[in-house]
N, C-alpha and C positions, 0 to 999 in steps of 0.2 A: 504493500500500500504506500509506503513512504517513497519508493522509487517512482511510482506512477504520479504522485503529487508533485514531485520535483520536476518531472518531465512536463507536466501541464503548466507549471509556473514559468518555466523557461520559454515554453511556446507562447504563453500570454505576453511576456516581456518583448519577445521578438516581434510578435504581431503588433504591439504598441509602437515600436520604432518604425516598422514598415508603414503603418497606417497613419502616422502623424502628418498633418497637412504642412506643405512647404510655406516658409515665411513669405509674406507679400507686403508691398508698400501699402501704407494706409491710404484710404481714399483721399484724394486731393494732395498727395505727396509729390515729390520730385527732387530736383537739384537746385541749389542756390549758390551763387558765387560770393566770395568776400575778398577783401583786399589787404595788402600790407604796404607800409610806406615808411621811408626814412628820408630826412632832409639834412644835408651837411651845410655848415657855414664856415667861413674862414676862421682859422684858429690863431689868436694872437698871444697865446700862452708861450712863455720861453721854452725852447728846446734845449735840453741838457746835452753836453758833449757826449759823443759816442766813442766806442773803442775803434781806433784806426785799423785794427786787424780783424774786428768783428763788428761791423756797423749796425747790427741789430741789437747790440748790447751797450748799456751805459758805461761810462768811464768817468773817473775823477782825475783830470790832468793836473800835473804840477807845473807851476811857473818858475823856472830857474832864476828869474830876475826879480821875483817878488814873493817873499815868504808868506804873505797873506793870501796868496792864491791868484788865479787868473781873473781878469775883468769879466763881468757878466756879459751875456750876449746882447745883441741889439734887440729892441722891442719890435713887435708887429708880426704880421703873418708872412712877411718875407724878411728873413733875418740871417745875420752872421752869428753863429752860436759860439764859436771859439776859433782862435788862431794861436799857434804855438809861438812862444818867445824863444829866442835863439841864444844858446850859450856856447861860445867858441873856446871856453876854457882859459887857463892861465898859461901864457907862453913866454919863452925866453926871448930877449931882444937879440936880433941878428941882422946882419947886413945882407943876408941872402933873401931873395924873394921866396915867400912861403905861402902855402895854401893850408888853411886851418879848417877843420870840419866841425860843424855844429853837433853837439851831443844829441843822442836820440831822445825822444819825448818820454818822460817818466809819467806813469799814471797808475791809479788803482783800478783793476778790472771789476767786473760785475760781482766777483766773489770777495772783493777787498784785497786782492793779492797785488803786491807791488810788481809792476810790469814795465817794460820799455818797448817802444815801437816807433814808427816814423813820425816826424813832425808833420802837422797837418792844419788845414783850415776847414771849417764846417759851415755849410749853408743849409737853411731849411726854407722851402716854399710851401706854406700852408694856405695859400690864397684860394685854392680850388679852381684855378683858371687854366693852368698849364700854358701860360702865355710867354714863358721864357724870362730870362734875367741875365745879368752880367756881373761878374766879380772881378775887381781889379785891385792892385796893390801899389803903393808907392813908399819909397824910403824918404823919411823926412830929414834929410841932411846926412853928411858924412859922419862916420864914427869920430867922436871927439871926447876930450877929457872935460872935467868939471870947469877947467880954466879955458875951455874953447880951443884947445890944441888939437888940430885935425890929424887923422890918420890918412894922410894924403894918398890918393890913388887906390885906396882899398875898395874892393868890389865884392858884393855878395851874389852868388849864383845858386839858384834852386834847381836841382837836377832830379831826374827820375820821377817826375810828377805823374800821377794817374788818379782817376776818379774811382771812389769806392762807395757803394750804396747797397741798401737792402730794398730800395724802391723798384717797383715794376714799371714806372714811367720811363720813357726813353731818356738815357743819360746825357748830361751836358758834355761838352768837349773842353778839355784842359790843355794847357801849354806844358809840354814835357820839360822844357828848360826855360827859366826866367832869370834874367840878370837885372837886379835892382839898380835904379838910377838915383844916386845921391842928390841930384838936383831936384828930385821930387816928381819926375814924370811918371804918370800912371802906366802900369804894365798889366796887360790882360792875364788873368789867371785861369778862369773857368767861366763858360757861358752856356746857357741853354737857349735853344731856338724855340719858336712857337711850337707847342706840342711836345715839349720836353721839360724835364727838371722839376716835376712835382714830387715833394717829399724831402728827405734829408740826404745830403751829399757831402762826403769828405773828399778833400783833395790831398792825398798823401805824397810825401817826398820819400820814396823808398817803399819796400814791400814787407819789411820786418825790422827787428831791432838792429841787425847788422847793416843792411843797406840804408836804414834810417839814420845811422850814425856816420854815413859816408856820402850823403846826397846833397847837403847844403854846405857850400864852401865860401870861405872868406879869403880872398887873395890879397896879400899885402906886399907891395914892392920892397925889394931890399934897400932901395935908396931912400925910402920914407923914414923920417926922423921918428923914433919911438921913445916915448918917455915911460919911466917905470910907474905908470898910473893905469887906472881903469878907463877904458874907452867905451862909449855906448852910442847907440842910435835908436831910432824908433821907426816903426812901419805903420802905415794906415791901410786898412782893408776897406774897400768901398763896394757896396752892393747896390745895384739899381735894377729897376723893373724893365730895362731896355733889353729886348731879346737879342741873343747872339746872332751873328751873321751865318 
C-alpha cells in the first residue's frame, strides 16, 4: 500500500508541473523606454603633479632650490601644474669649457617611496573643448650671483624631450631639444592642435632616472670668469589657449 501511495503522489506532482499555464503579460502591458544622462562642465580645481614615469599616479616632487617645496600650479581649467627646478650641483672652477648636467627630479611616489626620474613640466586641459593650446618657456636672464656677476656665455639645453600621458585624447607635439635664451625669448615646448590635448600631459626630459640625470645641460665656456659664489637664474613657463600649428 505504501508503494502505491508514493507512486500516485509522484504522478500528481508531475501532472501539476505539466498542466500549469504559461506566464503571460497582463492585459494592457508592454514595453516602456527610460533614459540616462550625465553632463560635464569645465573643471577649475588644481591638478596635482603626476609621476613622470607613471602619469596615472600622483607624485610629490621636491624642489632642489626651495626647501619649502614647489610653487602651486596655475589656476583655471587650462593650467600648468608643475615644472621642475634645475640643480647643476657644486662644481670646481676651471679654465676649461665644461658641460654640467642637471640632477634628476626627486619625488615621493604614490606609495610615499623616495624616487628619482626625469625633470618635467605638466599641463592639464580640463576645458572640455579639445581646442588645443601652446606651452612655451623663457629664461629670465643669465645665471648671475647675488652681486649681479654674470656667468657669461652659459647656455642651458633641454634634451630628450617627449610627451607622457594617460589620456586617450590625441597627444600634443613637443620639441625634442630646446636651448634656452638668456635674453628672454620664448621657446616652444609643447603644443596641441585643435582636436588634441584634453587631459593631463607631462613633458619629460629623459625616460628614467639615468637619462633624466643626463638630459638637461649647462654649458659654460672656459674663458668665462667664475667667482666662488652661487649663480642662479629663473625660467617662466607660459601656457595659452592658442592651438598649435
